[in-house]
N, C-alpha and C positions, 0 to 999 in steps of 0.2 A: 046558418048564415049564407046568404047567396053570394058566391063569388063572381065578380065581373067576368064576362065572356068576351073574347075577340077572336076573329078568324086567325089573325096573325099576332104574335107578340114578338117584338124586336128588343133584344137585350143590348143596350149601349147606344147612347145618343150622340156619338161622334159623327164624322163625316160619312162613314159607310151606313151607319144605323139611320142617320138622317136622310140620306139618298134613298135607302130602301123604303122607308116609310113614306117618303113622297111618292115614289113610284107605285106603291101598292094603293095609296090614297088616289092618285090619278086614275088607277085602273078600277076604282069603285069597290075597294076591299076594306073591311074593318079591320084597322091595325092600330096597335098601341105600342108605345115605347117606354121601357123601363130604364131609367137613367139614374146613377147615383148622385150626379151633381144637381143643384137646385136650380141652375141656369147654365147657359153655355160658356161661361167664363172659364178661362183656361189659365194655367200658370205657365208663362213664357209663350213665345211666339209660334213654337213647334215646326210643323212641316212648312216649306217655303215657296211652293209653286204648283201650277197646274200645267199639265202636258197637253198637247194638241188634241189627242183623242178625248180627254176628259172635258176640254172646252167644247168639243163638238157634241158630247153627250148632254152637256147643259144647254147647248144650242138646240139640240132636238126637243128640248122641253120648254124653249122659249125664254130661258133665264140667263142665258150666257152673259148678256150685257151687264147684268147686275154686278157680276164679278170683274168683268173686263175693265168697267169704269173706276174700279177700286184698285186694280193692278197695274203693273208695268210690263210692257211686252219686250221680249228679247228674242230675236231671230237667231239664236245660237243654241247649241247643246254642247256639253262638256263630255270629253273622254279622257279621264285620268289627267285632267289639267289642260288638255288641248281643246281650243274653241272651234267648233264646227258650225258653219253656215247651214241654216234650215230654210232659207227664204225660198227654196224650190220645191219644199214639200208641197204635194197636190191637194191642198185643203184651204179654206178661207182662213183657218187658224194656224198659219205656219210660224208659230212662235210659242215659247214658254212664257207663261204669265206669272210674274213674281208677285205672290199674295200670300202673306202668312196665314197659317191654319186658323188662328183666332179670328181673323178677318173672314176667312172662307166659311167657317162654322156659323158665324153671326149671320152672314147673307144666306147661307142654305138654311138655317133655322127660321129666318124670316119667310122664305118661301114655303117651307113646311107648315108654318103657322097659318098660312092662308088656306090650308087643306084640312079636311076632316081627320086629324091624327089626334088620338088621345095620349097624353104623357102622365107617367107615374114617376114624378121626380123625387130625389131624395131617397130612393129606395134601390135595393140590389136583389138579384135572384139568388137564393141560397140552395135551390134544388129543384127537381121536377120529376114527375112520373108520367110515363106514356101509357096509353091504352089504344085500343082500335080506332077510336074516334078523335083523340085529342091528347091534351096535356093538362095535368095540374101543376101549376108553376108556383112554388113557395117563395115569398118575399121576406126580407129581413125584419120588416116591421110586424111579423106575425100574420099578415094576410096573404091572400093567394089569388091567382088569376086562373081562368080556364081559356086555353087556346087550341086552335086547330093545328097550328104549326108554330114552332119556336126557332127564332133565328138568332145565333150568337153573334154579335157585333161588339164583343166586350173585350177586345184587345188581346194582346200576345199571352197574357196569363189567364185566358178565357175560362171562367167557371163553367160555362156551358160546355165547352169542349171537353173539359175534364169530367164533368158530370155525366156526359154522354159516353165516356170511355173511349174517345177517339185518340189513337196515338198520334205523336207529334214528333216524328223522327227528323233528323237533319244533322247539321254540323255544329259542334260546340264552339264556344267562343274562344278566340286566341288573344283578342285585344279588348280592353274596355276604354271608353272614352268619357270625358266630362264636357257637357255642353251647358252654357251659362249665359246670363245677361247681367251686367254689372256696370259700375263706374271703376275708372282707373285713375290713380293719382298722377301716373306718368303716361306720356304719349307712347303708345305701343307700336310695335312693327306690324303694320297692317298687311293683310293679304294671306294667301295659302302657302304652306310650307310642307315639305315631305321630310318626316324623320324616320329614323330606322324602324319605328314601330307603327308608323302610318302618318296620316295628315294631321296637321294642326293649323288652325286659322283664326284670325281676328278680324272683324268688320264692324263698321258703325251701324248702329240702329237709326231708325228714321229721324229721330230728334238730332242726329249729328254729333251727339255727345257721348251717349252711353254705348257700350260695347257688347256685342254678342260673339261668342267664341267657342271653339271646340279644341280640346287638347287630349292627347293620348296619355294614359296613365302608364307609368313605367312597369307596373306589374298588373296582371289581370285581376280584377275584382268584380265579384259576382254580387249584383243586387245591392240592397242597402242604400239609404239615403246619404249621398255624399256630403262631406263638410266643407266649410270655408278653408280649414288647414289643408285639406286634400287638394282643393283646388289651387291653393297657393303653391303647394309642393309640386303639382303637375305643370303649372305654369313656369315655375323656376327650372324645372327639368328640361322643358322644351325650349325656353327663351333665355335662360340665365337670370331671369327676374320675374317676380309676380307683378310688376308694374303698379304695386299698391292697390291692387284689386279690393274693392269695398262695395258696400251698398248692393249686395247681391240679391237680385229679385227673383231669379230663377236659376236653379242648379240641378242637373239631373245626370244620371249615368246610362250609357247604352253600350252595347257590345257589337261584335261582327257575327254574332250567332245567326245561323240560318236554319230554319225549321218550317215544315209544311205539314198540315194535318194529312194523315193517311187517307181520310175520307172526309168529304165536304157535306155528307149527309148520314145520319143515323136515324132511320124511320121518319120521325116527324120533327127531327131536329137538324137544322142546317147551320153552317159556318160561312161567315163572309169577313173580308178585310183582315185585320191583324190576328183575329182569332183562328183564321185559316192559314195564314203564312207570316212569318217575321223574318227579317233580314236587315243588314246593314242599311243606314239611310243613304249610302252612295247612290246618286243618281235621282234621288227624290221620288222614287216610285211607289212608295207604300201607300200614301193617301190616294194616289192616282188609280192604282189597281184595286183598291178597296171600293171607290166609286164605280168602277167598271164592273166589279163583282156584283154590286147592288142593282145595277141596271140590267145585267144579264139574268139575275134570279127574280127580280120583282115581277115582271110580266108573266114569267112561268107559274110562279106561286099564285098569282092572281087567277090564272086560267084553271088551275087545279082546284082552287078553293070554289070557284064558280060551277065547277064541274063541266067545264068545256072541254078540258083535256084530261086524259088519265093521269094517275099519280106518277107514272114512270117519265113523264116529261121533266120531272125534277132531276132525274138522273143525268140529264143532258147539262145540267149546271156544272157538276164535276167534270163530265167529259170535256167540256169547253174551257172552263176556267182554270182547272187544275194544271194543265200543261203551260198556261200563261204564266202563273206564278212560279212554276218549276223553272221556266226560263229566267224569270227575274232573279230568283235565288242564285242561279248559276252566274248571271251577270254581275250581281253585287259581290259575290265571292271573288270574281275575276278583278273588278275595279278596286276592291279593297286591297288584294294583293298587289296590284300595280301602284298603290298609293304609298308603299314603303319607300324609305329614301336611301337605302344602301346602295352601294355602287353598281351592283347587278341589276337591281330592279330600275335604277335610274337609266341604265343603258336600254334595257328592254322598253321602258315608257318612252324613251326619245325615238327609238326605232319604230314602235307602234304609232307614235304620233305622226310620222312621215307616211305610213300606210293609211291611217285614217283620214289624212287630208286629200288622198286621191278621191276622185269623183265617185266611183262605184262603191268603195267601202264606206265613204262618208254617207251616201244615200242609204246604203243598207243599215248603218248604225243610227242614223237619225230617225228613219222609219220605225225601227224597232223600239227605241227609246221613246218615241212619241206615242207609241201604241197604235199607230195607223196600219201596221203590216199585219195585224192579227187576222188569222183565218181559221175559223172553226170548221172541223171535219175534214173529209178527204178531198173536198174540192172537185167533185166530179161534175162535168157539164161545163157550163159557162164560167169563166174566170172570177166573175162577180160573186159566185155562190160562196157563202161562208165569210166573205168579207164585208167591211163596212160599206154602206151605201154612200157615194159621193154626194154632197150637197149641191146638186145641179141647180142651175137657173132654169126655170121652166116657163113655158108659154101656156097659159091656162085661160079658161073662158072667162074667169074673173080678172085677168090681167097677169103681169109678171109675178111670179112666186118662187120659192125655193123649195127643194124636196123636203127639208127639215120643217117647214111650216105646217106640213100635214102630219108631224109626229108628236106634236106638243101634248096630246091627250093620251099617249101611251097606247094607241091602237095600232094593229097591223095595217099595212098599207099595200094595195096592188096598183102599181103605177102602169097605165097603159100608155105607151108611146106610139101605138099604131093608129089605125083608123078608130075614131070615137065610136064606142058602142060595140067594138068588136070582141069584148070579153064579157062572159056572163059568170058571176060568182056563184050563182045558184043558192044552195043551202047556207053558204058561208057569207051571204050579203049582209047579214045583221052583225057579223063578227069582224069583217075585213072592210076597210074603206077602199072604194074603187075611184080612182082619179084618172081621167083622160087628160093628157097634156102632151106638149111637144118640147123636145130638147134638140138644138141644132149644133152644139158644139162637141168637142172631143171628150171621150171618157178615159181618164187616167188614174190608175192605181199605184199607190206608193210601191217601189221596187219593181213591181210587175211591169209598169208602163202603160202604154196606150193599148185599150181592148176594143173589140167590135162592140158598137152600140146595140144593145138588146132592143127588142120590140116591146117587151113588158118585163117588170120586176116585181117580185113579191118581197117586201121589206117587213122584218119583224119589228116588234116595239122598241127593241134596243138598237134598231138602225143597221142590222146585219141583214144581208140578202139571203132569202130562203129559196128562191128559185128565180131564174132568169131565162129568157127564151129569144130566139130570133125566127119570127114568123110562125113558129108552131106552138101549141099549148101543151105539148106533150110533158107529162110530169107534174103539171099544175095541181091536179086532184091530189096526187099523192103528197106533195109539199104542203097543201092546205090541211090535209088530214093529219100528217105528222106534227105540224107546228101549231095548228089552230082548231084541233079536234075534229072528230067524225062528223059527217053531215047531219046526224041526228042530235048532236049536242044542243043544249039550250042556247 
């Protein structure tokens, strides 16, 4: 029996898997998604918001407004309960967007549904074998698929990671929490509180009646589906009452464990999102860095599949994204520690609040939390290299445009800001879009500040700068070759 073949098989149709599938489809690659759910329905609201860099990535694909119109903008970031202003972040999207994961997934799935992506729903991957040309992927219904590459976006308990034999080192859990959505017979004490074992909080859902809450458990519990009695006990221990909690529609357990895959790649198998890194939800970074993983990986996989770039381009995925997640793990460990409510931690949190409200620490922290300060590589040469390209207003022959308008189709871009026609792409002309334009304003980078305006910028499909120059084209051919294949590539 003939098994269906795809260039890429993505395992997991959550936010990371959907974004990766969309990126690959935009790049013209045959991609399939294996998802155990029959649709995008979720139990509970899950993650609660998008960070500025994630919104920029969606803007690069021309779909940000779909999400913005459904969410609520907040020009603040939180540091262990301290509210920090983000209105001076140098981006069009200087805000956090409150939007539940169930809404985010629904909108993202709608976009992916407009692209040529194959879905195998109601199925799970049970195993795979690799050879020199691809993989045979076994499904739980007895069927199988053939793939050139396999990407595990299947969560913290990733089957793909385990089957690939990739270690998952990190820090064991100290605390477990219950998160829930329910009714309460009594009016609860709203807001966030700090207990000796960590934070607990109650807030209203959108209907203004039901409650979404998180409470710490008095003793660490690993896994298992929590019960209503356990929720009542945790509420009573934290608040002195369970408020008559009833009609629970979502109840789940999580811990403060933090782990990261030792490798993001094992030959033809790659990992992204929670399959590659798990941590406490403090700071709300999990969904966001998963989306950013997908956008970093997608165009690279596409170029390798199309034989534009050699296979070792995929090694830059771990080189660039592993340090980002490692920093997030460290951050969540720190924030979780600061969330405890004992006298010593309260004193430390109060002292740190004063520090973080100072201008320079505030700018540093909000730039980090937003994902806008990420810099890939050693950043040799112009300060832009390795950093996200600002979405500048440009003057173009067609009229006023923005930089991100030229990134909608997931293609690399060479932006010439000098004399029109002064750059010749040569053998790369069929792979890289060349745009002559002008920008008259300042160039500002998060934390770094103002930088000298370059005369040309080479921008990768993920929106990061591969090369920038002032008056000279030195290094351009090397950058084109490294990121977009040798001159002889198809």
